[in-house]
Steps between C-alpha positions, in 0.01 A plus 500: 500500500501230758260227388396439859445863596275569794463868413141602432503769232233769500610697192663419169774754572578324828526169314730642231717678757571167669654346187870461415628750241488268196148376572386850591602642160322221312187523714485878447513444123243221527269728699537777241427252218181383671389856577545597134307194378213555744505865613153476655594206723534545875822391664466319833671249724319167490631168629794710629617588149432784255194455286313696237122483509239611249156347538679217675862388504716567195847393605701444816880512509779415739877505520684187609866419550566389140197618305204732470160334479171624369172327566257579217416179326161403379396250234440779248841649565672165462318440173582846359871496592582130541833502314615832647420389855656153475856598605369669814226260608533367851214362703144571394437873493866595547761640263863521615754739350857416609703796625788369288309571176334810353138536610261501200315821589321512162357153569394608849322799349310265265406278794362791699301631203346155443411470869350849495284412201391176668380696803324760284328224301390331823338825621328555163367145510359552850339829394314325215336254741 
C-alpha cells in the first residue's frame, strides 16, 4: 500500500484488493482472525481503513509498505498484555507487525477479545445507571 494514497475506500474488499500480494495474504488472515475473535462485530471502513465495530470501535488495521498495523490499544489492554505487546508497540494506540516476521495471530485474537469485553463491560455499566 502506498502510505500517501489518495484513494477513498468504501468497502473492506476494495481496500484489500488494492494491496500487494504479500500484504494482501497477511491482511486476509488478520481479517479472518478478528472475525473469529469477534463474530458479532460489524466490519466497516473508518478513517479510510478497515475497522471492526461492536458497541463502539474494537480494532482498526492497515497495511503499509513494511508492516501491518493494528490500532486497538487502551490502558486496560496495555496492562493485560504489556510484555506480549512490547515488541510491537509503536506510537500510542498502534501496534506494528513487520512483514519480514511472522504475524502473531494468536496475540491479535487475544487483543480483539479483550477489546470486545471492554466494550461489553462499558455497555453493561451504562445500563446500570
